[in-house]
C-alpha positions as a Python dict, from the first residue, in 0.01 Angstrom:
ca = {
    (1, 'X'): (0, 0, 0),
    (2, 'X'): (41, 281, -253),
    (3, 'X'): (339, 510, -215),
    (4, 'X'): (206, 850, -98),
    (5, 'X'): (483, 1030, -287),
    (6, 'X'): (375, 868, -613),
    (7, 'X'): (10, 947, -544),
    (8, 'X'): (102, 1308, -473),
    (9, 'X'): (236, 1343, -826),
    (10, 'X'): (-115, 1280, -956),
    (11, 'X'): (-359, 1401, -690),
    (12, 'X'): (-397, 1753, -550),
    (13, 'X'): (-498, 1615, -211),
    (14, 'X'): (-451, 1309, 10),
    (15, 'X'): (-641, 1163, 305),
    (16, 'X'): (-455, 1166, 634),
    (17, 'X'): (-547, 1043, 982),
    (18, 'X'): (-539, 1291, 1269),
    (19, 'X'): (-627, 1281, 1638),
    (20, 'X'): (-894, 1543, 1706),
    (21, 'X'): (-891, 1700, 2050),
    (22, 'X'): (-1197, 1869, 2204),
    (23, 'X'): (-1282, 1948, 2566),
    (24, 'X'): (-1502, 1635, 2556),
    (25, 'X'): (-1212, 1408, 2463),
    (26, 'X'): (-1021, 1283, 2156),
    (27, 'X'): (-1122, 1095, 1845),
    (28, 'X'): (-956, 969, 1528),
    (29, 'X'): (-1063, 1160, 1217),
    (30, 'X'): (-982, 1156, 846),
    (31, 'X'): (-870, 1485, 695),
    (32, 'X'): (-813, 1583, 334),
    (33, 'X'): (-479, 1762, 308),
    (34, 'X'): (-347, 1960, 13),
    (35, 'X'): (-50, 1820, -176),
    (36, 'X'): (246, 2017, -300),
    (37, 'X'): (530, 1888, -514),
    (38, 'X'): (850, 2037, -653),
    (39, 'X'): (825, 2132, -1020),
    (40, 'X'): (1148, 2220, -1196),
    (41, 'X'): (1117, 2458, -1488),
    (42, 'X'): (1371, 2404, -1764),
    (43, 'X'): (1412, 2629, -2065),
    (44, 'X'): (1590, 2480, -2364),
    (45, 'X'): (1732, 2208, -2135),
    (46, 'X'): (1871, 2461, -1883),
    (47, 'X'): (1733, 2449, -1528),
    (48, 'X'): (1589, 2784, -1423),
    (49, 'X'): (1375, 2749, -1109),
    (50, 'X'): (1215, 2496, -877),
    (51, 'X'): (873, 2584, -738),
    (52, 'X'): (653, 2405, -487),
    (53, 'X'): (303, 2388, -636),
    (54, 'X'): (-21, 2195, -614),
    (55, 'X'): (-12, 1918, -879),
    (56, 'X'): (-296, 2050, -1091),
    (57, 'X'): (-303, 2279, -1398),
    (58, 'X'): (74, 2252, -1428),
    (59, 'X'): (78, 2351, -1795),
    (60, 'X'): (-112, 2669, -1707),
    (61, 'X'): (142, 2738, -1434),
    (62, 'X'): (435, 2694, -1672),
    (63, 'X'): (286, 2941, -1920),
    (64, 'X'): (187, 3194, -1655),
    (65, 'X'): (518, 3177, -1469),
    (66, 'X'): (710, 3215, -1793),
    (67, 'X'): (519, 3531, -1883),
    (68, 'X'): (508, 3700, -1544),
    (69, 'X'): (873, 3629, -1475),
    (70, 'X'): (972, 3792, -1804),
    (71, 'X'): (1098, 3475, -1971),
    (72, 'X'): (855, 3507, -2264),
    (73, 'X'): (651, 3788, -2415),
    (74, 'X'): (355, 3579, -2532),
    (75, 'X'): (230, 3222, -2581),
    (76, 'X'): (395, 3190, -2924),
    (77, 'X'): (735, 3216, -2757),
    (78, 'X'): (678, 2867, -2612),
    (79, 'X'): (750, 2623, -2892),
    (80, 'X'): (702, 2305, -2690),
    (81, 'X'): (616, 2195, -2338),
    (82, 'X'): (658, 1849, -2190),
    (83, 'X'): (595, 1734, -1833),
    (84, 'X'): (836, 1463, -1719),
    (85, 'X'): (839, 1270, -1394),
    (86, 'X'): (1156, 1264, -1188),
    (87, 'X'): (1234, 1081, -862),
    (88, 'X'): (1177, 1403, -667),
    (89, 'X'): (883, 1555, -853),
    (90, 'X'): (810, 1684, -1201),
    (91, 'X'): (1008, 1864, -1468),
    (92, 'X'): (836, 2115, -1695),
    (93, 'X'): (1062, 2113, -1999),
    (94, 'X'): (992, 2415, -2218),
    (95, 'X'): (1143, 2501, -2552),
    (96, 'X'): (1136, 2877, -2608),
    (97, 'X'): (1238, 3094, -2901),
    (98, 'X'): (1607, 3177, -2944),
    (99, 'X'): (1530, 3546, -2878),
    (100, 'X'): (1372, 3473, -2541),
    (101, 'X'): (1640, 3224, -2447),
    (102, 'X'): (1914, 3477, -2524),
    (103, 'X'): (1742, 3730, -2301),
    (104, 'X'): (1701, 3473, -2026),
    (105, 'X'): (2073, 3404, -2036),
    (106, 'X'): (2138, 3772, -1980),
    (107, 'X'): (1923, 3777, -1670),
    (108, 'X'): (2004, 3457, -1493),
    (109, 'X'): (1786, 3364, -1199),
    (110, 'X'): (1858, 3069, -979),
    (111, 'X'): (1596, 3036, -710),
    (112, 'X'): (1446, 2767, -494),
    (113, 'X'): (1074, 2844, -485),
    (114, 'X'): (851, 2825, -183),
    (115, 'X'): (478, 2869, -150),
    (116, 'X'): (529, 3201, 28),
    (117, 'X'): (763, 3397, -198),
    (118, 'X'): (861, 3375, -561),
    (119, 'X'): (1137, 3636, -539),
    (120, 'X'): (1380, 3428, -335),
    (121, 'X'): (1718, 3392, -497),
    (122, 'X'): (1716, 3677, -747),
    (123, 'X'): (2080, 3757, -808),
    (124, 'X'): (2052, 4134, -856),
    (125, 'X'): (1805, 4369, -687),
    (126, 'X'): (1731, 4568, -1002),
    (127, 'X'): (1575, 4258, -1160),
    (128, 'X'): (1290, 4276, -907),
    (129, 'X'): (1152, 4606, -1034),
    (130, 'X'): (1171, 4550, -1408),
    (131, 'X'): (986, 4809, -1621),
    (132, 'X'): (618, 4735, -1681),
    (133, 'X'): (393, 4897, -1941),
    (134, 'X'): (128, 5137, -1805),
    (135, 'X'): (-226, 5006, -1781),
    (136, 'X'): (-476, 5214, -1976),
    (137, 'X'): (-791, 4999, -1976),
    (138, 'X'): (-1105, 5219, -1971),
    (139, 'X'): (-1309, 4953, -1790),
    (140, 'X'): (-1562, 5073, -1529),
    (141, 'X'): (-1679, 4845, -1247),
    (142, 'X'): (-1913, 4903, -954),
    (143, 'X'): (-1819, 4801, -597),
    (144, 'X'): (-2137, 4591, -585),
    (145, 'X'): (-2006, 4382, -874),
    (146, 'X'): (-1673, 4327, -694),
    (147, 'X'): (-1847, 4213, -376),
    (148, 'X'): (-2083, 3981, -563),
    (149, 'X'): (-1793, 3816, -745),
    (150, 'X'): (-1599, 3768, -422),
    (151, 'X'): (-1904, 3603, -261),
    (152, 'X'): (-1932, 3363, -554),
    (153, 'X'): (-1563, 3275, -554),
    (154, 'X'): (-1608, 2996, -297),
    (155, 'X'): (-1804, 2795, -553),
    (156, 'X'): (-1490, 2791, -768),
    (157, 'X'): (-1263, 2662, -490),
    (158, 'X'): (-1337, 2289, -457),
    (159, 'X'): (-989, 2202, -337),
    (160, 'X'): (-996, 2465, -64),
    (161, 'X'): (-1336, 2343, 56),
    (162, 'X'): (-1186, 1996, 92),
    (163, 'X'): (-856, 2097, 254),
    (164, 'X'): (-879, 2456, 376),
    (165, 'X'): (-518, 2506, 272),
    (166, 'X'): (-505, 2660, -76),
    (167, 'X'): (-540, 3003, -233),
    (168, 'X'): (-743, 3095, -539),
    (169, 'X'): (-716, 3351, -818),
    (170, 'X'): (-1007, 3424, -1051),
    (171, 'X'): (-1079, 3644, -1351),
    (172, 'X'): (-1418, 3810, -1391),
    (173, 'X'): (-1583, 4007, -1666),
    (174, 'X'): (-1705, 4364, -1603),
    (175, 'X'): (-2040, 4225, -1480),
    (176, 'X'): (-1871, 4010, -1216),
    (177, 'X'): (-1918, 3671, -1382),
    (178, 'X'): (-1625, 3446, -1295),
    (179, 'X'): (-1480, 3327, -1624),
    (180, 'X'): (-1186, 3126, -1489),
    (181, 'X'): (-1034, 3031, -1154),
    (182, 'X'): (-728, 2840, -1039),
    (183, 'X'): (-616, 2708, -699),
    (184, 'X'): (-275, 2641, -547),
    (185, 'X'): (-97, 2622, -213),
    (186, 'X'): (94, 2933, -318),
    (187, 'X'): (-92, 3257, -376),
    (188, 'X'): (139, 3362, -659),
    (189, 'X'): (123, 3014, -811),
    (190, 'X'): (-256, 3039, -825),
    (191, 'X'): (-228, 3372, -1008),
    (192, 'X'): (32, 3231, -1247),
    (193, 'X'): (-199, 2938, -1323),
    (194, 'X'): (-486, 3176, -1392),
    (195, 'X'): (-271, 3394, -1618),
    (196, 'X'): (-135, 3089, -1797),
    (197, 'X'): (-487, 2962, -1864),
    (198, 'X'): (-596, 3301, -1996),
    (199, 'X'): (-285, 3323, -2210),
    (200, 'X'): (-348, 2983, -2366),
    (201, 'X'): (-717, 3063, -2425),
    (202, 'X'): (-643, 3408, -2568),
    (203, 'X'): (-860, 3582, -2306),
    (204, 'X'): (-838, 3961, -2292),
    (205, 'X'): (-706, 4068, -1948),
    (206, 'X'): (-813, 4430, -2001),
    (207, 'X'): (-1182, 4331, -2023),
    (208, 'X'): (-1229, 4243, -1656),
    (209, 'X'): (-1073, 4217, -1312),
    (210, 'X'): (-897, 3961, -1094),
    (211, 'X'): (-979, 3832, -747),
    (212, 'X'): (-725, 3682, -508),
    (213, 'X'): (-783, 3512, -172),
    (214, 'X'): (-465, 3642, -13),
    (215, 'X'): (-281, 3956, 81),
    (216, 'X'): (-195, 4192, -201),
    (217, 'X'): (183, 4163, -208),
    (218, 'X'): (433, 4320, -445),
    (219, 'X'): (458, 4011, -660),
    (220, 'X'): (82, 3979, -703),
    (221, 'X'): (66, 4338, -832),
    (222, 'X'): (366, 4277, -1056),
    (223, 'X'): (213, 3968, -1214),
    (224, 'X'): (-127, 4131, -1269),
    (225, 'X'): (29, 4442, -1421),
    (226, 'X'): (266, 4239, -1637),
    (227, 'X'): (-28, 4055, -1792),
    (228, 'X'): (-241, 4367, -1831),
    (229, 'X'): (-515, 4310, -1573),
    (230, 'X'): (-637, 4661, -1479),
    (231, 'X'): (-806, 4585, -1144),
    (232, 'X'): (-688, 4351, -869),
    (233, 'X'): (-920, 4280, -575),
    (234, 'X'): (-778, 4106, -268),
    (235, 'X'): (-952, 3969, 36),
    (236, 'X'): (-663, 4076, 262),
    (237, 'X'): (-442, 4381, 309),
    (238, 'X'): (-171, 4521, 80),
    (239, 'X'): (196, 4593, 133),
    (240, 'X'): (349, 4936, 83),
    (241, 'X'): (573, 4820, -202),
    (242, 'X'): (275, 4663, -378),
    (243, 'X'): (88, 4994, -367),
    (244, 'X'): (392, 5184, -492),
    (245, 'X'): (418, 4954, -793),
    (246, 'X'): (42, 4982, -853),
    (247, 'X'): (74, 5361, -861),
    (248, 'X'): (357, 5341, -1114),
    (249, 'X'): (168, 5110, -1349),
    (250, 'X'): (-184, 5251, -1306),
    (251, 'X'): (-323, 4930, -1159),
    (252, 'X'): (-635, 4977, -947),
    (253, 'X'): (-593, 4784, -621),
    (254, 'X'): (-884, 4692, -394),
    (255, 'X'): (-806, 4533, -60),
    (256, 'X'): (-995, 4400, 243),
    (257, 'X'): (-1284, 4320, 10),
    (258, 'X'): (-1522, 4175, 266),
    (259, 'X'): (-1899, 4199, 316),
    (260, 'X'): (-2000, 4555, 227),
    (261, 'X'): (-1669, 4743, 237),
    (262, 'X'): (-1334, 4763, 65),
    (263, 'X'): (-1026, 4984, 57),
    (264, 'X'): (-966, 5150, -280),
    (265, 'X'): (-603, 5220, -366),
    (266, 'X'): (-439, 5378, -668),
    (267, 'X'): (-761, 5418, -865),
    (268, 'X'): (-603, 5677, -1091),
    (269, 'X'): (-810, 5561, -1386),
    (270, 'X'): (-1132, 5589, -1180),
    (271, 'X'): (-1225, 5237, -1274),
    (272, 'X'): (-1468, 5207, -983),
    (273, 'X'): (-1803, 5375, -1037),
}
């Protein structure tokens, strides 16, 4: 029999047996469950963070995490990336420029990541609210386009349809066409994967908007603003700190985007027609 732990390093989901209860009785069923594995991120051979992520699009995650966490300023700052197996999971070994590595050493983070929060373990509170450039994209989008894109997002979530346990983040052009989407057990991991993909493909974040299938938390706003995405649309509600950061950066935040309504926050640029 194959070792499930070894399979989990390769597959984003596994089949598991469960006992289904209904008022009519019980039955044995097969369920597809989402996998998550620990991925250690090392920069120039120095361990920096361990995150629990879905084992798919790991290179995208490494790029996106590195940018949104302030380790690098752009894709050229990553000189090499290798994925290595370890007994406990995977190691993403990145070589970054001396300039970025020197900065990283000045702001040491040692955190143990979970699928719910990427801020755990920051050593000093001021590192949480690092300065972000203001967003000045002149893009204009209609609410109808936002709703249409959100309705089409399910077609880009194959893993969630199979397991019902993962989040998605997608980037759309101004007409609502979904150009890229990524899935992960962690909402912020999914956004990091999306940003990493866009970074590697040289996609312009100011030319569209992002969708997320989760609440709009502080970290989701921070990551979107850091990359330069001007509009972030979430299916669930925001937090107060997320909206405060959105106001500071000029990010348009749309929440509770469901059916024919949405809440519009911080639309200082009047990006919604």
